[in-house]
C-alpha positions as a printed Julia matrix, in Angstrom:
392×3 Matrix{Float64}:
 52.63  -23.74   10.45
 56.4   -24.54   10.06
 58.92  -26.92   12.14
 62.37  -25.46   11.12
 65.38  -28.16   11.21
 68.99  -27.09   11.59
 71.7   -29.72   12.16
 74.75  -28.25   13.77
 78.39  -30.08   14.11
 80.78  -27.51   15.97
 79.85  -24.21   14.67
 79.35  -22.56   18.09
 80.55  -19.34   16.15
 78.88  -19.36   13.42
 75.18  -20.66   14.46
 74.17  -17.85   16.2
 73.39  -15.83   13.3
 71.47  -18.7    11.7
 69.36  -18.74   14.78
 69.05  -15.27   15.03
 67.82  -15.05   11.38
 64.99  -17.22   12.53
 63.77  -15.27   15.5
 63.67  -12.14   13.33
 61.4   -13.69   11.4
 58.38  -11.55   10.77
 56.01  -14.99   10.37
 55.9   -16.2    14.38
 54.0   -19.88   13.99
 56.91  -21.73   14.09
 59.76  -23.82   15.83
 63.03  -24.22   15.8
 64.67  -27.95   15.72
 68.26  -27.98   16.4
 70.07  -31.04   16.64
 73.72  -31.19   17.69
 75.73  -33.51   15.78
 78.32  -35.15   18.48
 80.31  -31.45   18.4
 82.81  -31.09   20.66
 83.13  -26.99   21.07
 80.49  -24.5    22.7
 77.83  -25.52   20.76
 75.3   -26.13   23.85
 76.2   -22.84   25.51
 75.68  -20.64   22.76
 72.33  -22.25   21.98
 70.86  -22.5    25.67
 71.47  -19.08   26.02
 68.39  -18.76   23.98
 65.57  -18.06   26.47
 62.93  -18.86   23.34
 60.0   -21.13   23.99
 60.19  -21.59   20.12
 63.55  -23.46   20.4
 63.91  -27.7    20.36
 67.49  -28.54   21.16
 68.65  -32.04   21.04
 72.1   -33.28   21.5
 73.66  -37.09   19.91
 76.73  -38.8    18.91
 78.57  -37.71   16.05
 76.62  -39.28   12.83
 76.42  -36.97   10.03
 74.27  -34.47    9.05
 71.49  -36.85    6.97
 70.84  -39.11   10.36
 70.82  -35.19   12.18
 67.91  -33.89   10.05
 65.95  -36.99   10.22
 65.78  -37.63   13.69
 64.91  -33.43   13.45
 62.45  -34.33   11.08
 60.94  -37.31   13.72
 60.59  -34.43   16.11
 58.7   -32.06   13.95
 55.33  -31.1    14.74
 54.12  -29.03   12.34
 52.69  -29.78    9.08
 55.29  -27.99    7.09
 58.94  -28.39    7.2
 61.44  -25.78    6.42
 65.62  -25.79    6.67
 68.42  -24.06    7.71
 71.74  -25.04    7.59
 73.92  -23.71   10.82
 76.05  -21.12    8.88
 73.07  -19.82    6.28
 70.69  -17.15    7.45
 66.71  -15.9     5.9
 65.57  -12.45    5.4
 63.06  -11.42    7.74
 60.17  -12.41    5.43
 61.27  -15.68    4.53
 58.43  -17.47    6.4
 56.03  -15.12    5.47
 56.89  -14.79    1.76
 56.82  -18.92    1.54
 53.96  -19.24    3.47
 51.97  -17.39    0.73
 53.74  -19.39   -1.92
 52.47  -22.94    0.14
 48.68  -20.75   -0.31
 49.07  -20.35   -3.66
 49.91  -24.16   -4.49
 46.69  -25.84   -6.11
 48.58  -28.93   -4.52
 47.0   -30.71   -1.59
 50.79  -31.11   -0.01
 52.28  -28.02   -1.26
 56.11  -27.34   -1.8
 57.99  -24.13   -2.51
 61.27  -22.5    -3.04
 62.56  -19.22   -3.47
 65.81  -17.7    -4.77
 69.55  -17.97   -2.71
 72.37  -15.66   -2.58
 75.45  -17.49   -3.03
 78.81  -15.78   -0.85
 82.07  -16.21   -1.09
 85.06  -15.2     0.46
 87.38  -13.17   -2.26
 90.59  -15.09   -1.95
 92.88  -12.51   -2.15
 90.95   -9.49    0.99
 89.11  -11.75    2.36
 86.13  -10.11    1.92
 82.61  -11.93    1.54
 81.33  -11.19   -2.15
 77.95  -11.6    -3.46
 78.6   -14.3    -6.48
 75.21  -15.61   -7.97
 71.79  -16.13   -7.34
 70.55  -19.63   -7.06
 67.36  -20.49   -8.26
 65.18  -20.29  -11.96
 61.58  -21.44  -12.99
 60.89  -25.13  -12.04
 61.74  -27.79  -14.54
 62.2   -31.33  -13.9
 63.97  -32.29  -16.84
 66.77  -29.45  -15.42
 66.71  -30.69  -11.91
 67.22  -34.57  -13.23
 70.85  -32.88  -14.76
 72.12  -30.3   -11.6
 70.18  -28.85   -8.79
 69.35  -25.51   -8.73
 67.21  -25.43   -5.81
 69.02  -24.92   -2.8
 67.79  -26.38    0.51
 67.61  -23.46    2.74
 65.47  -22.19    0.42
 63.59  -25.19   -0.16
 59.76  -25.66    2.19
 57.39  -28.11    2.04
 54.24  -30.35    3.45
 55.56  -32.81    6.35
 52.94  -35.47    4.93
 54.6   -35.8     1.37
 57.3   -37.46    3.64
 55.6   -40.51    4.05
 55.39  -40.94    0.59
 59.63  -40.43   -0.39
 61.22  -40.81    2.76
 63.58  -38.29    4.44
 67.47  -37.91    3.95
 68.99  -40.67    2.33
 72.32  -41.31    5.1
 74.03  -43.61    2.54
 74.74  -40.46    0.7
 77.52  -38.06    2.46
 77.04  -35.33   -0.17
 74.33  -34.27   -2.75
 71.66  -36.09    0.29
 69.86  -32.65    0.21
 69.58  -32.62   -3.83
 68.41  -36.33   -3.64
 65.19  -35.49   -1.47
 64.38  -32.55   -3.44
 64.51  -35.12   -6.46
 61.79  -37.14   -4.6
 59.19  -34.43   -3.36
 59.17  -32.31   -6.18
 58.42  -35.18   -8.52
 55.46  -36.22   -6.97
 54.23  -32.63   -5.97
 54.94  -29.57   -8.51
 56.61  -26.47   -6.07
 55.64  -22.95   -6.21
 58.89  -20.71   -7.48
 59.09  -17.1    -5.48
 61.57  -15.34   -7.22
 62.87  -13.32   -4.75
 66.65  -14.19   -3.37
 65.1   -14.68    0.69
 68.03  -16.74    1.57
 71.9   -16.07    2.34
 74.26  -19.51    1.27
 77.61  -19.13    2.55
 79.45  -21.17    0.43
 82.59  -22.82    2.39
 82.77  -19.83    4.74
 82.81  -22.03    7.71
 85.84  -24.09    7.95
 84.41  -27.95    8.2
 81.45  -27.82    5.23
 80.64  -30.84    3.31
 81.45  -28.92    0.4
 84.9   -28.35    0.99
 85.21  -32.19    3.12
 83.24  -34.46    0.63
 84.08  -35.51   -2.82
 81.39  -34.41   -5.41
 81.85  -37.65   -8.08
 80.94  -40.04   -6.2
 77.49  -38.56   -4.85
 76.88  -37.99   -8.3
 77.65  -41.53   -9.24
 75.34  -42.33   -6.41
 72.01  -40.69   -7.54
 72.65  -41.52  -11.55
 72.68  -45.32  -10.56
 69.55  -44.78   -7.85
 67.37  -43.54  -10.42
 65.79  -44.3   -13.62
 65.18  -42.21  -16.91
 67.56  -39.54  -15.59
 67.68  -38.28  -19.37
 66.65  -39.72  -22.65
 66.27  -41.52  -25.19
 62.73  -43.69  -23.39
 61.64  -46.95  -24.44
 58.98  -48.52  -23.66
 58.42  -52.18  -24.79
 54.31  -53.28  -25.79
 53.58  -56.65  -27.18
 57.61  -56.93  -27.75
 57.55  -53.76  -30.06
 60.0   -50.84  -28.72
 58.93  -47.6   -29.11
 61.1   -44.72  -28.46
 61.69  -41.5   -27.15
 64.27  -38.79  -28.02
 63.1   -36.43  -25.55
 59.57  -35.49  -23.38
 58.07  -32.57  -22.39
 58.64  -31.59  -18.67
 54.92  -32.63  -17.19
 55.69  -36.56  -19.52
 59.2   -36.44  -18.28
 58.4   -36.45  -14.81
 54.92  -38.54  -14.69
 56.95  -41.54  -16.26
 60.03  -40.54  -13.65
 57.55  -41.5   -11.48
 56.22  -44.65  -12.72
 60.13  -45.84  -13.79
 61.08  -45.42  -10.22
 57.43  -45.46   -8.07
 58.94  -48.51   -5.8
 61.67  -46.05   -4.48
 58.13  -44.3    -2.95
 55.72  -47.14   -2.46
 56.11  -49.95    0.61
 54.98  -53.75   -0.73
 51.96  -54.16   -0.95
 51.2   -50.48   -1.33
 48.85  -49.61   -4.89
 48.65  -46.12   -4.81
 48.3   -44.24   -7.48
 51.78  -41.57   -7.42
 51.14  -40.27  -10.99
 48.8   -40.38  -14.19
 48.5   -43.23  -16.58
 50.71  -42.6   -19.4
 49.44  -44.98  -21.51
 45.92  -45.96  -22.68
 43.58  -48.03  -24.38
 41.2   -46.55  -26.68
 38.66  -48.45  -28.93
 37.21  -46.58  -31.55
 34.75  -49.17  -33.1
 33.03  -52.21  -32.31
 31.75  -52.71  -35.6
 33.75  -55.79  -37.44
 33.11  -57.33  -41.21
 34.18  -60.85  -39.5
 32.65  -63.45  -37.19
 35.46  -65.06  -35.59
 34.19  -67.57  -32.8
 36.87  -66.62  -30.59
 35.63  -63.34  -30.47
 32.36  -61.47  -28.66
 31.38  -59.54  -31.51
 31.86  -62.48  -33.76
 29.32  -64.42  -31.49
 27.11  -61.93  -31.28
 27.6   -61.59  -27.27
 29.07  -57.93  -26.77
 26.03  -56.52  -25.3
 26.11  -53.25  -26.42
 25.25  -51.69  -29.82
 27.5   -51.28  -32.88
 28.83  -47.56  -32.7
 32.12  -46.03  -33.8
 33.73  -43.2   -31.17
 32.87  -39.34  -32.53
 36.14  -38.16  -32.97
 34.99  -35.12  -30.68
 34.11  -37.38  -28.26
 38.02  -38.83  -28.75
 39.55  -35.6   -28.78
 38.12  -34.68  -25.46
 39.96  -37.67  -23.93
 43.1   -37.17  -24.93
 42.33  -33.11  -24.05
 42.26  -34.46  -20.51
 45.05  -36.25  -20.67
 47.78  -34.64  -23.3
 49.8   -33.08  -20.5
 50.81  -37.03  -19.1
 49.73  -39.51  -22.2
 52.89  -40.99  -24.11
 51.34  -43.97  -25.75
 47.63  -44.36  -27.14
 46.54  -48.35  -28.12
 43.47  -47.21  -30.84
 41.74  -51.3   -30.68
 40.11  -53.46  -28.51
 36.49  -55.31  -29.65
 36.01  -54.4   -33.37
 38.28  -53.99  -36.76
 39.73  -50.39  -36.07
 39.7   -50.03  -40.22
 35.83  -49.56  -40.43
 36.24  -46.18  -38.24
 36.25  -43.5   -41.03
 37.95  -41.21  -38.87
 40.89  -43.52  -37.26
 43.09  -41.19  -39.57
 42.56  -38.05  -37.84
 42.23  -39.72  -34.05
 45.93  -41.14  -35.33
 47.51  -37.12  -36.52
 44.9   -35.42  -32.91
 47.28  -37.73  -31.04
 50.53  -37.23  -32.6
 49.94  -33.67  -32.85
 50.79  -34.08  -29.16
 53.95  -36.4   -29.13
 51.44  -39.6   -28.4
 52.8   -42.66  -29.83
 49.84  -44.63  -31.11
 49.51  -48.41  -32.48
 46.13  -49.93  -33.85
 45.84  -53.63  -35.53
 43.65  -54.79  -38.31
 42.57  -58.04  -39.82
 44.09  -56.89  -43.0
 40.34  -57.09  -45.43
 40.7   -52.82  -45.4
 44.43  -53.16  -46.83
 43.6   -52.32  -50.74
 41.42  -48.99  -49.99
 45.11  -47.32  -50.55
 43.49  -44.11  -49.73
 43.01  -44.87  -46.38
 46.31  -46.45  -45.78
 48.22  -43.62  -47.22
 46.04  -40.68  -44.69
 46.67  -43.15  -41.82
 50.25  -43.53  -42.2
 50.52  -40.01  -42.96
 48.63  -38.97  -40.04
 51.77  -40.74  -37.81
 50.77  -43.95  -36.94
 54.02  -45.38  -34.82
 52.47  -49.12  -34.89
 50.36  -51.21  -37.08
 49.85  -54.85  -36.09
 48.67  -57.06  -38.97
 46.34  -60.18  -37.68
 45.91  -62.79  -40.2
 44.15  -66.55  -40.0
 46.86  -69.09  -39.84
 46.77  -71.31  -43.34
 45.67  -74.52  -43.84
 42.96  -76.52  -42.87
 40.9   -75.66  -39.75
 41.06  -78.02  -37.14
 38.04  -80.27  -36.36
């Protein structure tokens, strides 16, 4: 079921407590992949003293935690991944509860996380003290601002790494946050509001938190990804459309579109997110007979009709959680649809920007215009015939 990833560097005194917490799990279907990242202490002797066939131990030159974790991931044999650093511990039912969370997820390749209890030493007494709980209900926008999912409390389907890749080996700090952002962007995680992890902050003497500066890593991640925060701008037909803020689902969906090249290899055209833009033809009726238009030439090949308001509402309802932009025209003159203002209002109430086009023959209908503009139409394109004599 689980491959547990544990990189270690010079923690012979701390690693046994972490390993013991894994071996004490009530859910027993796992392997523990320990990677020695070039330790110079007695780490190997401590790990090799365990006579448990579920422990797989590898030794490598010292290249940093990201390379050690990626190496461990390359050796993982089970379909789900969990992480435990060598200075932290799990409660005995961690894997059992997280397995249940994964099973409860509707996703094909699920992810889940729980709370973690953060301990620090009292500077005066030296005693370990519980300082806070890490973890909160999932919100993608909040995660982009600050990480609240501890890697030791996070589990995921191994198959997701085929799209996201592993740990960014150029990052010396916040590499866990970087990976988690990519994973939960694709799959909404299940949140378990229970503290099942003991996280010991700067208790071991060689922690990354104590050694590496935070600011360079923060700048790197902010630069790496587009759309970390609003305002959001989408340009269509040279017209910019602005969102000061988006719902969490829309932000997450749009973020994937903005950063899709981070997930896909060249030539890979998989759809990783829902469409954020849609074009709907309200009507194919038109009052003109333009020679370049199949409606004008009577060559459209289908009957002339208006889309019903109920059909329109059903389409919008299906996509409302992710749809941001709606084009309301194709063949036909949109202003000939008597319920176009109601369509616009229905979309606007769901924070969907709308754009439509007209040939300007119905602009004298002030009541219709008042209804349309009052409904929240974002952009109106007026297409007029060029002045002067027609070319022969």
